N, C-alpha and C positions, 0 to 999 in steps of 0.2 A: 410810481417808480419802484417803491418798495415791493408792491405786488408783482411787478415784472421781474424783479430780482428773485423773489420767492419762487416764481414760476420757473425761471431758469435753473434755480437750485434743485427744484423738484425734478425737472427734466434730466439734469445731470445725474441725480441720484438714481432715477429710473434707468438711465442708460448704463450707469456703473454696475448696478446690481442685476440687471436683466439683459446683459449683452448676449448676442447670438451664441457664443461659445459656452457661456454659462448654461444657457437653456439646453444646448446640445449635451453637455455633460450630465445635467440633471435628468434629461430624458434617457440617456444611456444607462445611468445608475438605476433608474426606475424600471426600464425595459428588461434589464438583466437581473433585477432584484439583488444588486450587489450589497446594499445595506439600507437601513432606514436613517432618516435625517438625524434622529437623536442618538443613534449608535455611536459609541466612542471609537474612532478610527485613528490608527497610527500611520502617519505619512512618512515614507522614506524620502528624505530630501537631501540631495547632494549639494544644492546651490546652483546647479545648472538650469538652463532655460526650461527644460521639460518639467522638472520637479517644482520649480518656482511658480510656473503657471498653474500647475495642479494645486499648490498651496493657496494661491490667490483665488482660484475658483472655489475651493472649499471654504475659504473665508467669506467670499461674497455670497455663497449659498447658505451660510449660517450653519454649516455642518459642525458637529462636535468632534474636534480633531486635536491631535498633538503631533509633534514633529520628532523624528529620530534621524540623527546624522552620524555617519561613520567617517572617522578620520583614519585612513589607512597608512598615513605617514609615508607615502610613496613619492611625494613631490615637495618635500621639505617645507619651506615657508609658505608655498602656495596652498598646501593642504591645511595648514593652520589658519590661513586667511579665509579659506572656504568655511572652516568651522566657525570662526568669529562672525562671518557674514550670516550664516544660517541662524546662529544664536540671536543675532541682532534682529533678523526678520521675525523670529518667533516672538521676541519681545514686542515688536510692532503689532503683530496679530494678537498678542496677549494670550498665547497658548503655551503649554508646557513644551520644553525642548530637552530631549535626551541625547547625550553625546557620548560616544565611545571611541577611544583611541586604541588602535591595534598595532601590533608588531608583525606586520603582514609578511615581510620577507623572511623573518625568522621562522614564522609558522610554515611558510611554503618550503623552506629548506629542511625543517625538521620532518615534515610529512612527505617530502619528495614529490611535491606537486607544483604546478605553475603558480605564479603570483596572482594571476587572474582567478584561478580556481580557489586559491587560499582566501582571496578577498570575498568571493561569493560565499564560501562556506562560513567564514567568520561573521559576515553581516547577517546572513539568514539565521544562524544559530542565536545571535544576539537579538534579532527581531522576534524570534520565537520566545525567547526568555521574557522580553518586554510584553508581548501579547498576553502571556499568562500572569506575570507578576503584577501588571497594571490593569488587567481585565479589559483589554481592548477587544472589540468585536472582530476586527480584521486589520491586516496591513495593506495599505494602498501604495502601489508603485506607479511611476509615471510612464510606463511603457505605452507606446503609441503605434500607429499603423506602419510607420517606417521600421520600427524595431521588429515588427512581425515579419516584414518582408526580408529583412536581414537574417532573422532567425530561420526563416524558410530556406534560404540559400545555404546557410551554415549546415543545416541538417541534411540538405541534398548532397553537399560535398562530403559530409562524414558518412553518409549512407544511413537510411532510416526507413522505418515502416510508415504506414499511413498516419500514425499518431504523431510522427515528427513533422508532418506536413500540414497539420490542421491549424497551425498558427498559435498565437498566444490567446488562450481562452479568456473570456471576461473575468472569470474567477476560478480558483482552484483551492480547495480546502479553506484556509483562512487568509488567502491573499487575493486582493481584488485589483483590477486594472481599469480604473475609471476614465483614462485618457485614450482608450482604444477606439475612439470614434474619430480621432484627428490624425492628420499627417504632420510631420515635423515642420513643414513650411507654414501650416496654419498656426501652429503653436508659436513659432518664431515671429510671425506677423502680429499675432495678438500681443506678444510681449513688447514689441516695438510700439504698436498703437497705444497700448495702455501704460507705457513707460515703466514696465516691470523690470526691476534690476535683477541681474543674475551673474553668475561666475562662469567663465570659460575654462574648461578643463583642457590644458595643453596636450594631454595624452590623446585626446580625441582627434587631433590633427595628424597624428602619425599613422603610417600604414604598416606598422610593425605587427599589429594584431589582425587576425582573419576578418573580424567584424568590420574593422576600419577599412580594410582593402575592399570589402564588398560595398561599404558605404561610399567611399571616395572614388573607386575605380569602376566596379562592375555596374552598379545601379545607374550612374550617369551615362555609361555606355548604352545600357538598355533603354534609358530615357531618350537617347538620340535616335535609336531605332524606332521606338514607339513613345511619343510624347505622353500618351495616356497610360504608360506602363504601370505606374503605381496603382491606379484604379483597376487595371486589368488583372494584375497579380493578386490584389486584395480580393477581387471577386472570385478568382480561381481558388484561393485559399478557403473562402466561404463555402464553395461547392465541395471541396475536399472534406471540410468539416461536416457538411450534410451527408456525404457518402459514408463517413466514419460513423455517424449516428445510425444510419441505415444498417451498416454492417454490424454494429454492436447489438442492434435490436434482433437481427437474424441470429447472431451467435448466442444471445440470451435464450431465445426460443429453442435453438438447437441443443444447448447444454441441458435443458430440461429433459430432452428426449434421449441424449447420449450418456449423460453423466448422472451419477447418484453418489451419495455419501452414506457410509455405514460405519458407525463407531469411529468417526473421525477420519476414516480412510476414503479417499475419492476413487471411484471406479468409472472407467469409460468402456462402454460396450463395443467390443471389437466388431461384432456383427453389424451394428449401426454405423460404425466408422467406415466400414468397407463399402457402404452404399453412397458415401460422399465423394464428390469429384470437384477439384482435386483433393485427395485425402490429406496430403502434407500441409496444404494451405489451411484447411479446416482445423487440422491438429494444431497448427501454429496459433490460430486465433483462440482455440479452446484452452490451450496450455499456457498462454501468456501470463495468467495470474500466478503460475508456478515457475516462471522465469526460464522456460525452455526456449532456446534460440531456434532460428529457422533451420540451420543445418542439422541440429539434433532431431527436429521434428521430421525432416526428410528421412533420417535413419529410422525413426520410429515407424513411419508409414511403410517403409520397405520391410520392416520386421513383423508386420501384423500377421503374416501367414507362417512365421517361423515357429519352432517348438517353444514351449513356455520356458521362462527362466532368464531371458535376456533383460539386462538392466540398463537404464539411461539416467544421466544425472544433469541437473541444472545446478546453479549456485546454492539453491535452497532446498531442492526436493529430489527425490528418487522416483523414477517410473519403472515399474516391473511389468513385463509382458507375461501374463498368466494365460490360462486356457481360453477363457471367455472375456476377460477384461484386461485393460491397462490399469494398473493399480498405482496410485500416487500417494506417497507418504513424505513427510518432512525428512530431510537428510538427518541421519542419526537417530530417527525415531525407533528404528528397529535394530540399532546397533548397541543397545545397552548390554552391560556385562551379564551374560546368561549363566555364568558359572556360579555366581553368588546364590546362596540359599537363605530364605527367610525362615526363622525359627518361630514356631507357635507353641506356646506352653498351655497346659491344661487350664490355667487361670486367665488366659487371654479371652476377652470378650469381643475385641475388634482390632483389626489392623487396617492401615491405609496404604501401605506399600508392600510389595509392588502393585497390588490391586487392593481395592477396598472390600474387605470381608467382615461380616458380623457373625459371631458364634453364640449359639444358645444351647443349653443342656436341658433336655426334656426327658420326661418319663413316658414310656409307651403306654397307650391305652386304646380301647376299642374305637373311640370316636376321633382318633387322631386323623387329621386331614392330610392327605398326600399332596405335596406341591405339584402344580401342573406346568411349572416353568423350569427350564434348565438352569436358571440362575439361583434357584433355591433347592437344596438337597437335604435329605435325611439319611444319616449314616448310623450303622450299628456301632455304638461307642465301645462295645467290648472287643471289636475287631481293630481298634486303633491303639497305637502305641506312641506315647508322647516322649519327646516333643515331636510334633508334626513339622513338616517342612514344605515350603513352596519354592519351586524352581522351574526353569524352562525345560522343555523336553530335550533329550539327547538321543543320538543315533544308538539303536539297540534297545531303547525302552520298550517295554511291553506290559500289557495288563489283560485281565479278563473283563471285557465290557459287560455292562448290565444286560441280563437276559441271555448271556452265553456261558458256556462251560469250558471253553478252550482259550488258552492264552493267544493273544494277537499282538503282533508288532504294532507299535504306535504309528510307524511310517505307513504300514498297510491300512490301518484304520483311517488315516488321513486321506489316502487315495480312495478308499471305498466310500468315504463320506464327502468326497469332492472338496476337501479343504484347499483353499488357494495358498500360494506360497506365503503371502502375508499372514494369513490366518494361522499357518503352521508356525511362523516365526513369532507370532504373538501368543501362542498357546502356553498356558501355565498349568503346572501339575501340583496336586496335593499329595504329599508323600508320607507314608507311615512305615517305619522300619524298612526303608528302601523299596517299598511296594507302592505302586500308584493306586490311590484310592479314589481319585476324581480328576478327570480331565476337565478343569474348571470351566463352567459355563456350557459343558457339552454332555459328558457321560460319566457316571460313577462306575467303580469296579464292582462286579457282581458279588464277590465275597463280603462286601461292606453294606449290602442292601439290608433294609430292615425286614424282619420276618416275624411270625407269630411268637417266636422264642425270644425276640429282642426285648430287653428290659430298658436299658438306657440309650438315649438317642442324642447324637450331635447334629444340630441343625445349623447349616451354613448358608448365608445369603450374600450374593454379590450385589454390592451397592454402587451407585453411580459415583 
């Protein structure tokens, strides 16, 4: 009889710890490499059925986890009861439980955003703090396949590109979604079968919010039309995700051909862009990292054959249409105060702003090696009058370029040497007694060159 009881106990234990849903979650975690069993994971637990089932599965799997609960104070006593319930369950699991109470409505009013947006911002900021302060590997949320379907329709109604249709990814940065293998009904049935206690959020029953309207009205209607609707739309989302991966691979290869970066400035070849069809769609894909929206990309595509100088802006970057390239810089990168002058005294050995320069004082001799790079120059020190100055170029500036005998306007020099608009804006001048002695990184003034009669030399190096 005792052995029979032991056998029953062993069978119960085996079923408890190796139920089908547990195996499915472990397979999903392993397949998508969400984390390793020993990694410390922070679980976002509201007390609802989804997060409580996730916590139970983590416990049965023997994962290393702790619980985080947000009390948004939006439902009075009910919110406080949720908090007490989650704390109690953490004690049962014998895991750490972090709790944070928020003044959500005050935050929403102060920042002029919706209560939902305020709650989302507050909780993820706090989660991020916990991840770093407590050294968790990742945050796990209990999003599931029905959440993915609802998010899909929310994004469709708002208007979105392909990235808004690919569904909830298994992981993004330091957030993982280990329940994305299951539908809501499976989770609820597991909770009932396993007698897992959870809290019902009364706000989930209202159709005040868009997500709840989709959940309670739209999805049941689609289910009446197609009983297999949930599986069908999930498969469609998977195909959209595959298409996005294919598109991203194409754009990566294309960017290597069309784009290049020089001195921190991104350039797109206009000649290469004009071979792409449709140009505006390719531009939109290429320029997404710089936050240019679709309508601006259509304008840029139309302007490819226009004269140079037209500019376009995103929230973070500026795009300039030059002769051969579209040139992208960060907004404000080229708008520094160009009127200021930096003073260089005879005793200065190095400056770091506005550019990094090193100064050396040398004696001329027969074995002196002449630099072969434009970032290192030798100047006849006797031709310099201190203090020297560094400033941006100004309209009307002129100098006698090395190897020439006549004065030349700097604007003409730029044209002759095919300077782009960005290169002109970034040009720095070294000035001595109001005369240009060096267009830094490009050409010195002929009167300041070293000759056989030069005695003392100023060597200047441009450093990274």
